[in-house]
C-alpha positions as CSV (number, residue, x, y, z in Angstrom):
1,X,45.6,71.2,-43.7
2,X,46.5,67.7,-43.6
3,X,43.9,67.1,-46.9
4,X,46.3,69.2,-48.8
5,X,49.5,67.7,-47.4
6,X,48.6,64.3,-48.3
7,X,47.6,65.9,-52.2
8,X,51.0,67.4,-52.4
9,X,52.9,64.7,-51.2
10,X,50.4,62.5,-53.9
11,X,51.7,64.8,-56.3
12,X,55.1,64.9,-55.5
13,X,55.4,60.8,-55.8
14,X,53.2,60.6,-59.3
15,X,55.5,63.7,-61.1
16,X,58.6,63.5,-59.3
17,X,60.2,66.6,-57.8
18,X,62.5,67.4,-60.4
19,X,58.8,67.9,-62.8
20,X,57.3,70.1,-60.3
21,X,59.3,73.2,-61.1
22,X,58.6,73.0,-65.1
23,X,55.1,72.1,-64.5
24,X,54.5,74.9,-62.6
25,X,56.5,77.3,-65.1
26,X,53.6,75.7,-67.9
27,X,51.0,76.8,-65.9
28,X,52.3,80.1,-65.2
29,X,52.8,80.8,-68.9
30,X,49.7,79.3,-69.6
31,X,47.8,81.9,-67.4
32,X,50.2,84.7,-68.9
33,X,49.1,84.4,-72.2
34,X,45.3,83.3,-71.1
35,X,45.3,87.1,-69.9
36,X,47.5,88.5,-73.0
37,X,44.3,86.9,-74.9
38,X,42.0,88.4,-72.8
39,X,43.0,91.8,-72.8
40,X,43.2,91.3,-76.9
41,X,39.9,90.7,-76.8
42,X,38.8,93.3,-75.0
43,X,40.4,96.0,-76.8
44,X,39.2,94.8,-79.9
45,X,35.5,94.8,-78.9
46,X,36.1,98.1,-76.9
47,X,33.5,100.9,-78.3
48,X,35.2,104.0,-78.9
49,X,33.9,106.6,-76.3
50,X,33.7,109.5,-78.7
51,X,30.5,108.3,-79.9
52,X,27.5,107.1,-78.1
53,X,24.8,104.8,-79.2
54,X,22.2,107.5,-78.2
55,X,23.8,110.0,-80.4
56,X,22.2,111.4,-83.3
57,X,24.0,112.3,-86.1
58,X,23.6,115.2,-88.1
59,X,22.9,113.4,-91.5
60,X,20.1,111.8,-89.5
61,X,18.4,115.4,-88.7
62,X,18.5,116.2,-92.4
63,X,15.2,113.8,-92.9
64,X,12.8,115.3,-89.9
65,X,14.0,118.9,-91.0
66,X,13.4,118.7,-94.9
67,X,9.8,116.7,-94.0
68,X,9.1,119.5,-91.6
69,X,9.9,122.2,-94.3
70,X,7.7,120.5,-97.0
71,X,4.8,120.4,-93.9
72,X,5.2,124.2,-93.6
73,X,5.6,125.1,-97.5
74,X,1.9,122.6,-97.8
75,X,0.7,124.9,-95.2
76,X,1.4,128.2,-97.2
77,X,0.1,127.2,-100.0
78,X,-3.3,125.9,-98.8
79,X,-3.9,129.3,-97.2
80,X,-3.4,131.1,-100.2
81,X,-0.3,132.6,-99.5
82,X,2.5,131.4,-101.9
83,X,5.3,129.4,-100.9
84,X,9.0,130.5,-100.2
């Protein structure tokens, strides 16, 4: 505790009692701006919750389905049954 009092006294002597409120106000505004900027950045890079990276889109399912249908058609052709 005595160290803090010595530091506070040194700051008052260096900057003066009239400058301390201005200094504190400037620091408060800087912290406020920093928090606002952090919030804006977090909102900007936020991924919408409706889509998941593990979800497969319907278009992505089309290629495997078409490949499976083509393989099934080949099996029917090789077995002698006409393809549909």
